[in-house]
N, C-alpha and C positions, 0 to 999 in steps of 0.2 A: 316712096309713098305718095308723092305728089301726082305721079302719073296714074297710079291705081285710083286715087281719089277723083281725078278728072274723068277716068273711064267710068267709074260708078256714077258720077254726076251725069255723064252723057247717057248712060243706060236708063237712069231714072227719068231724065227729060224725055227720051224717046218713048219710054213706057207711058208717061203721062200724055204726051202729045198725040201718039198714035194708038193708044189704048192697047198696048202690047201686054202679053203675059210671058214671064220668063220661068224657066226651070233653072235655077241658079244653084250650083253645087259648090259648097264652101265648107271649110273647117273653121272659118273666122266668124264668130258670132257677132262681132262688131259690124262686119260687112253685111251679114244677114239682117241685122237690126235696121240698117239704112235702106236696103233694097227690097226686103220682103214684106209681104202682108201676112203670109202664112208660112209656117215652118214645119218640116218633118225631121225629127231626130231619129237617126238610124244607128243601130248597133249590130255588127256582124251581118249586115245586109238586110235587116228587118227594121221596119218602123216601130219604135217604142213609144213615141209621143208625137202628137200632131195637133196643130191648132193655129190660132192667130199668133203672130210673133209676140205681141204684147202680153197675151195671157200665158203663153208657154215660158217666156223668159222672166216674167214677173212672178209666176207661181209654178215652177217646175215640179212635176209630180213624179216622174220616173227617176229612180236613183241615178241612172246614167246621165240624164239631162242635168240633174243637180250637180253632178261631178264636173260635167262640161262647163257649166256656168261658173263653178267655183274656180276653174282653172284660168279664168279671165279676170285680171285684177280690176276691181271696181270699188272704190272706197264708199260709194253711195249705196251699194247693194248689201243687204243683210245676208249673211251666210249661215244663219241659224239652222238651216235644214241639212247642212253638210255633215256627213259622217265619213271617216276614212275608209278607203277601199280595203277589202280583206285580202286580196291577192293582186299582185301587180302584173302577172303574166296574162296576156290576152289569150283566150281560148282560140282554137283553130276554127276558121270559117269553113274549112273543108270537112272537118269532123267536129262539129259543135257539140257542146254538152247537152244532155237531155233537159227537158223542161225549159225554163227561161234561159236564154243564152248568156244573160248577164249574171246569173246567180253565183258563179264562182268568184266574182269580184264584188258582189253586192253586199253592203253592210247590213241590209235589211232582209236578206234571203231567209226563207223558211224551207221546211221539207217539201211543201207544196211547190215551191219554186224549182226545186231540184227534179221533181217528177212531172209536172204539168206545164205545158206552154201557155202563157197568158195571151189572151186575144185582146185586140183593141176594143175599148169600151168608152162611150161618151160619158164623161163625168159632169160636164157643164157645157153650155153652148160654146162652140168653137174650141173645145179642148177634149182630146181623146188620148187615152193612155193604155198601154198593155203592161199591167202590173198587178199581181195578185193582192197587193196591199189594198187595192180599191175595189176589188170584185166581191 
């Protein structure tokens, strides 16, 4: 962990000193919190939520983002928005389900989710989500 923390510190210092932009791919939201200003949450190869890291992690709108955040232990964060997933098996990325790709696992899925693909919609400045709940 010490080496990865030092590498992150180096990347952040280079970014600030040289004005760099990174495309940083990670499954670790803690790492993303420290290095990113903006975040895109992807499910089965599609962006489901996009925005400033602070807005997305403080107020996750897409059910998949909510589940991701709930999987990271954080005693300071309220998990009131979390509902259990309805199916644990991940759908095939090669042959995805119709409609929203997350609907088979989503605790908030409706018939519309099963039929129609949601498109990214800006709900507030610096916060975009693809979910029928908000359209």
